[in-house]
Every structure is written in structure tokens, then in C-alpha cells.
N, C-alpha and C positions, 0 to 999 in steps of 0.2 A: 534298458527297458526290456522288461519281459512281457510277452503277450500271451494271453491264454490261448490254448489250442482252439481251433474253430470246431464248433459242434456241427454235426450233420443237420441239414435242414429238417424241420419237423414235418412228418408225414401226416396227411389228413387221417383222421380216425376211421373214416368209412370209405376207403378206396375201393373195397370190394362192392359195397353198395352203390357207389357212384358208377363203377364200371358196369354193374348189372343194369342200372338205370339207363346208361347210354346204350347198351346193347338192346334193351327193350325199346328204347326210342327209335333206334335204327330199324329194328324189325317192324315196328308199327308204321314207320315212315314208308318202308317198301310196300307193306300191305296196303296202306292207304292209297298210295299212288297207283298200284296195280288194280285195286278195287274200283277206283274212280275210272280208270281206263276201261275196265271190263263193263262197268255199268253204262258207259257211253256207247258201247258197241251195239249195232242193230241186232246182232245175233242173240244177245241177252234178252232184248225186248221181244224178239221173235219167239224165243223159248217161253216167255211169260204169256204171249198171245196164244201160242199153241196149247199151253196148259189151260187157259181160259176157254178156248174152243172145245177141248176135250172134256172139261168140266161141264160145259153146257150140253154136249152130246151125251155124256154119261147120265146126266140128270134127266134128260128127256127120254131115257130108256131106248135110245136108238141103237146102242150096243147092248146086246143081251148077254148077261153073265149067267153061266150055268149055276143052278142051285135050286133048292126046294124040291118039289115033286118032279119025278122024271117022266110022268105021264104027259101025253099031249094035252096042252091047255091046262096043265096042273098049276100048282101054287107057284107064285113068283116071289123072288126075294124083294123086300122093301129096299128102296134106293138108299135109304139112310141107315140100313142095318150094318152091324159090324162086319158081316161077311162082304157086303157090297163095297163098303169103304175100303176094306183090306184088299179086295180084288182090284179096285181102281188104283190104289196106291202101288200095288205090285206091278200092274201093267205099266203105269207111268214110270215107276222106278227102273224096271228092266228095259223098257223100250226107249224111253225118252231121256231120263236123267243121266244114265250112263253115257249115252251118246254126247250130250251137250257138256257134261262135266269134262269129258276127255278133250273136247274141242277148246273149252275155256282154259284148261290147264296147259294144253299144248300151244295155244295161241300166245300165251304170255311169254313163253320161251322164244317162239319164232319172232314175236314183236321186238324182243330185246336184241335178237341177232340183226334184225333190219335196222334198228336205230343205233347199232354198235354201242350198246351199253357196257360191254365188257371192258373197253378201254377206259371208260369213265370210272367203273367200279375199281379198277386196279389203282386208281389215284386217290381213293378214299379209304378210311379205316374200316369200311364195311367188310365183314368176313363172308365167306361162301355160305356158312351155316345160317347167318343172319339173313342173307339174301334169299336162301331157299325157304326158310321158315316164313319170311314175309310173303313170298309167293304163295306158299301153302295156305296161310291164313286168309289171303285175299280170295283164293278159290273157295275155301271153306265158308267164308262169310257170304260170298255171292250165292253159293248153293243153299245156305240157310235162308237167305232172302227169297230164293225161288220156292223153297218148301213152305215158307210162311205165306207166300202169295198163292201157292197151290191150295193150302188148307182154307185160306180166305175165299178164293174163287169157288172151291167146292161147297163151302158153307153157304155162300150167296146163291149159287145155282141150285142147290138142293133144298134150301129153306126159304129163301126170299123170292125166288122166281116161281111164278104160278105154273103148276103142271096139272092139267085136268085129267090126262089119260094115264098118269103114272100110278103104280100101286102104292 
């Protein structure tokens, strides 16, 4: 009896696509877990509350931005003008957002050290690149949520909140 030689097993047609899908799934899983953890922290909600307070303070004209006429009692810039909104965004961006983004990004690494995640990661097929990209996307999404909240709070405080003494 003669037997035919064994043929190699058939490979799936889209191994590259399935590998890419698995990698994306792992990155998004890390991002989702880190984002949920970040949004549960009181520091993130403190950041939002501070932005809401500053939006109210800026809209009441309690903080005066230079602009318009330089004479005493001269023209003042409208609170909703492009210049005033750009100045508010710049002040918040330089003072507040840089500080909190640094803390959010750093706390995710410190939290992983506390929970000894390294030992667990070495037992999974998750690569270092997937892990880092997941962490990055979590910080990016949390920052974009803060920016959306900032614009919403500024729009509410500048347009819906009644101001009788504002220009």
C-alpha cells in the first residue's frame, strides 16, 4: 500500500488581518480599563469642577483680561469675543491642563506598579507596544472628555447664565 504524502495544513487566508484585529482588541482593552480607572478617580472630577469654577469666574468678569483700549476705564473686551475665549483657553491650557495631564499619565504607571501588573503582563501575549498605546489612548480620551466639558461649561456660563454687569 502506498500512501500519499501528507500535505501541510491549510493556512487561513487572512492571518495578517486577524493578527491586526487581535492587536487592536488588546490595545483597546488596555485603553478601556485604564480609562474606566481614570474616570473613577476623584482627581479627574476635581479637574472638571475646577474648570467649571473657572468658567464661572471668567464669565462673571472677575478676572480681567487685558485688551481693547489701554486708557483708564477704556473699552473692554466682550466675554464671548474670539480674543477673550482664546485667552481663557490659553490660561487653562498652560496652567491647568498640563498639570493634570501629567498627573493622569503618571498615575497610570504608578498604579500598575502598586498592583504588580508587570507579572501578569508577562504571562499574556500583550506586547509592550500594545500596552503603551493603550495607556496613551486612555489618557488622550480622558483629556478630550475634559476639553469637551470645558467648552460645554464655558458655553453654559457665557451664554445661559445671566450676567447683568458684564459687557
